N, C-alpha and C positions, 0 to 999 in steps of 0.2 A: 698583863691581860693580851690573851690571844688579838691578834690582829688577822684579817680574812682579806682574800681576794675572792671577789665574783666574776664569775666567768659564764658569759653565753654566747656557746659553740656555734658552730655554721657558718663563718665570715674566711673568705680568706685575703689574707695579710697583702697590703699594695703599697708603694710607696719608698721612701727615700727615709734614712736613719742613720745618723754617725754615733759612732763607738767612743765610749767614755775612757778613760785610762785605767790603765791595766791594775786592780785590787792589789795582788801579790807583788807587783812591783813596787807599787806604790808604798804597801807595808813596810815592806824591806829597804826600802830608800829613806823612809822616815825616820827607822830605825839608826841607819847608817849615817845621818844627820847629826848623831848625839857626838858622833868621831870627830864633826868640825867645832868651830868657835862662833863664827857670826856671819850674816849675807849668805845664807843659803835662801833661794827663792826656788820653789817648785811648780811648775806649769801640769797640766793636765792630771789633778790629782784627782779622784772620785770621790766626793761628797758624799759617803756610805756610812752607815755606823759602825762599821770594821777600822775606817779610817777615825772617823770623830771616837772611838774607843783608844788609838792607841795613840792620838793626841792629847787625850786625857791623862793617859798614862804619863808621857811627855812631858806634859804641863805639870804634873805632880813631882816627879824629879828635878824639876828645876829651868826646865826649856822652854821659851817663850814664842807659842805657834799662833798665826794670825793667819785667818782668812784675809784675803785682801780684792780677791775678784772669786766669782762661784766655783771656778776649779783651778786657784791658785794659792799655795801658803808661803808667808815666810818663817824662817826657824833662824832662832839664835839661841845656841848653849854655850854662853860664855862661862858658866861653870854648873857642876851638879851640884844641887843641895841635899839631894835624900838619893842615898844608892841602894833603896829596896823598894819594888813596887809594890802596889797595895794588893791585895788579892781581890777585893770587890770589884777593881777595872779588869785584870789579867784572867781571871776567870771568864770575860766573854770571848774572848777571842786565841787564838793558837799562836799569831803571830808575834803575840808578848815576849815569845821566846828567843826572838832574834834581836832582843837588847840586850842576850848574855854577851854574845862575843864584844860589840862594842862597849859598852859598860865597862867590861873587864879589863879591855885593853885601855880606857881611858879613864880610868878610878882606880883599878887592881882590887877591886873589890866589889860584889854585888851579889844580891838577895832580890830571887824572883819566883813566888809562888807557881807550882806547876801550873803550865798553861789550859784553858778552854779551847772552847772552838766547836766546831758540830761534831757528833758522835758517827763517826762515818768508821772508824775502825781505830786500832791501836796505832799510837804515833809515838815510839817511844823517842827518849831524849838520848839512848846509847851513843848513838854516833856523833852526838853534838859534844859529852863526854869525852869520849875518844878523842877527839880532833883537839879540843881546847887542853885537855890534859898533856899530849903529847906537844903543846906550846910553851907547857910548864905551869897549868894552872891545877889549883887543887879544886877538888868538886865534891860535893856532898850533897845528899837530900837530909833535911830535918824538918819533921813536922810537915809535908807539904810544900818548903822550899828549897829551890834551887839554890844551893851557896858556894859562891865562886869567889878565890882568892888567887891573886899573883903578883911578887914581887915583881917580877921583870917577864915580860911572853920574850920566849926564843924561838925563830923560825923552826920548823921543823917537815918532816915526809907523813904526810898522812895518807891512808888509805881507806875509801870507805868501802865498807861491805856490801853498799847500795847506795845508788847516787841519789841521796838524798836533798833535795832543795834547801829545807832548813839548815841541816848541819853544813853544805856546802857555805850558803851565807853567811853561817854563823862564825864559820873560821875561817872565812876570807877576810871578813870586816876585822875580828882580834888580830891576825896576820899582819892588818895594813900596819900596826905600828908596833909590830914584833921586832926583836932585833935581828936579822938575818934575813935568809929566804926559806920561803914556806911553799913546798910542794904538794897540792891537792889533787890525788889519784882516783880514778872513779870519778869524777865531780860529776854534778850535775848538770845537764849543759840548756836548762830551760832558758827562755826570753827573756825572764824574769831574774836569772842570776846574771846575765851578761848585762842588763841593763841595770842591775845594783854596781854591776864592778865598773858600766860607764860613768855610772855619778861619783864612785869614789875615785877614780882616776881624775875625774874634774877638779876633786878637792886637792887632788895632788899626792894618791895614791900610786903607786908602781905594781899593776895587776894584768899579767900576761895569760892568753889562754882560753878566757871567758868563753863557753860557749863549745870548749871542747873538754873530752875527760880529765883532761891534765890543766890544772890552774897554777900559773906560780906568781907567787906573791915577794916583793921585794920589800922589806920593812923600812919606813920612814918616821923620823921623828916625831911627826906633826903633820896634821892634815888642818887646813885653813883658806885656801882661795877662795874668794867671793864668787858664787855659783850661780847661773842662773839655767835650772835643767828641767827637760820636758820628758814625765813619765809616759812609756810605748802605751799605745794603745791595749784594751782587755781582750786575749785571743778567746777568752772564754765567752765573754760577751759576746765578741762577734760572732762566735760559733753557736750561741742560744738564739740568736736571732735569726741565721741561717736556718737554723733546724726548725724553727718557727714558721719561717718562710716555706721550707719544703713540706714541713706537718698539714698547715693548711692549703694545700697547692697554692699558692701564693706565687706572688713575683715584685720583689724587693729587691731594692739597691743599698749596699752598706759601705758608707763611708769612714775614712779613719782606720783602716784594716792595712796589718802586713800580711801580702798572702802568705809568704814562707811558712808564717807562726801556727796557721792553722792545715795547713796542706794533708796530714793524716784525715782531719773532717771532712773537707773536701774532696778528695777521692773517694770517700765511703759516699758520699751525698751524688757524687757523679756515678758511681758504680750503683744505686738507687735509682737511678734516672733523671735524676737532675740536671736541667742544664745551668751551669756556674761559668761567666768569663768573668775575668781578674784583668782589673787594670792596675796602675801602680799603687795605689790604697786606697783602691775599690772592689767591690765585687758585686756583680749582677745574677742574682739565684733565679731562676723561674723553674718550678716544680708542674710535671703533668699528673693526670690526676690516678695514672697507675704507677706505681712505684714496684721496685724489686728487693726482693729480701737479702739481706748481707749478712756477714758473720765479723764481730770486733773484739779485739783483744786489746785491753789497755796496757800499755807500758811507759815506762818514762820518756821524757822526749828523746828522741822528734817521734817516738810511737805516739800512738792513740790516748789523748789524755783521759785520765780518768773523770776529771771535772766535765767531761763532755758526754759521760757513760747515760747517766740519767736520764737526760734529754734525751738522746738518742733511742734508748730503751720505748719513751714514751712515743719517741716517731714509728720505731717500727711493730708497735702493738697494732695498729691497722693496715701494715702492710702486708700483701697476701705472700702466704707460703711460712716458712720457718726461716728464724736470724737466730743465731747463737751470740751470746756475749759474754766473753770471758772479764773477770775482775781479777787481775794481777798486783792491785795497789793497795786496795784497801777492803777489808771483807764487811763491812757493813753499807756498802755500796747498794745493795740489790733492797734495804729497806723500802724503797717506793716503788718497788711491785707489788709488794702486799697492796696499797694504795691505788695503784693501777688497775687492778684485780678488783677492788671495788667499783669499778667506772667501766667492768664487762672485760677488760684486760683479760688473754690466756696467756699466761707465763710460769713457767715452773724454774722453779731456782734448786740446784742441787752443789752445796759449796759455793766457790767461786764461778760458776758458770748457772747462767740464766738460759732458757730453751725460750723463743716466742713466737707462738703461734698467732699470726695477725687475724686480725676478726673486722668482719665489716664495718663496724664502726662503735666507739664507745658512747657513754649514756652519763649525764652529768651525776653528780651523788657529792657528799661531803666528803672532803679527803682532806689528811693532815700532812704538812710539810716535816718532814723529818729531818732536814739539812737544808743548806742553800741550794744546794743543785737539784737535789730532790723537788723543792719547792717550786722551782723554775718550771722542770719537768712536769708536775702536775698542772701550772697552768697552760704548758702547751697541751697536754691533754687534753684540758679543758675545752681551749681553743680549735681540737679537732672533734669535741664529744657534740652528741643529741642533746638539747637541753641545757641546763645552769648546773654548773658546778661550785662549790665551793671550798677553797683552800683555805684552811684554818692554819693556824702558825705562822702566818705568811711573814711575819718581821723576819723571819732566817734572810728571806728573798734579801731584805734591805741590806744586810750585811755585804752582798756582793753587786748588787743591781741597785744603779741610780736611777729612780722613776721607772721602774720598770714597767706597770702598769701603763703609765699615762705615755711611754713611747711606743707600747702596743697600740694603744688607742691611736695612736698618730698614724699608724698603720691599718688603722680599721677595726681592728680588734673589739669587742662589745666585751667590755669590763666595769667593775664598780672596787673601790677599796674601803674596807670598814674597818675599824677599829673596835676595842671591846664597848665601847658603849653603844655600839650599833648608829652609830653616825657614817652615813657611805657619801660616796662622792664618787656618780656616776659619771664615767669616761667616754665610751662608745657611743657611735651618734643613735644606734637602734636602743639604747639602754632605756628602760620602762623604769625609771626610781618610783614611780606613783605608788605602785600597788607596795612599797617599801615606808612611803612617806618620806622619800627621802629628797632632798634638792637635787637639782642636775647640775652639773660641772661641765664645761667644755673647752677644750685648749684653744 
């Protein structure tokens, strides 16, 4: 049943907020933990729905995962009693495909339904298949399931036609227990790949070169050192909060950030006219009333992240002048443009190019979150808009953002969250829930 976020625009964000752990790093590391036996403790794990779903999958397979603190889990996988992941759980998130490599390496056999996740474009498994086949696995598709078998994995040289994050991570995890050396060429360089490699090395793996385009893995017989590991901060959450601050012409301090991870976004926001001061793990952002248009082209890391494109489109919709956005990663990322047009934005999409003509203001409307990042973008648009915006399908936002509306409310935003039964919890100081006959809730 649809959840909603009600946004009443016109308020500048101001204050301080801390970034949670990285969704995409945490999901990969949780899958990688199946290569170990016991005694894995993870800190800075975001308690979001995607993480909850992957933990359900791991539990079904025989792992014992316990939340022992709000952002920390312990994982024990002495044995995997089941080697087939359930469709009802796997269909909910894309990251379930990251179980393919580690389960194949540990069990020699695995059966996983084709994964789900956001509808942002084609995300084929061909590079995963190519890499694992090179290591000696036999893979096939049977009635919507990926079936993989391997009596023994052997190191190999794998060239990826595209620097796919998921394929890099799957091959890297499988190669940890393969016999001999594996080279992944044209590997993904994303910080989440580096974080997974660091975690696996803490278990006893021998991975070299993560963060470059060539990763070398020396196979070992087993992994299993006791590990207490902390997941990196979420660069996309940090970027979303930065864009929200600039969009509302606000003044916000964002803590727990690794500045180099979001340099492409920082550069674009500065180009637009925002003042950004970097500390060791903190950003101070202040935006002027008048911003300048920019051109954005999404690329694999260290280029501009596709996961920030929708949020920046929302921001640019009220920046005077013409901005161009080129989407090079996912062809369906521009679905949010249609929803922004409902709010008065002037955006023309032709193939993988969007032309954004800035308008003086947006107007509140009912819009639908088509995917995780589009949902965040529509909330940002609502913060800028005149009147009230109702973001329907807001449950997708909680796949990647913990307490999204609550944290924005602490910065002064005026929002309310609602479930399908019209039970609302008002968050902003100026919320007027009385006209909806709903109770007030304050942080």
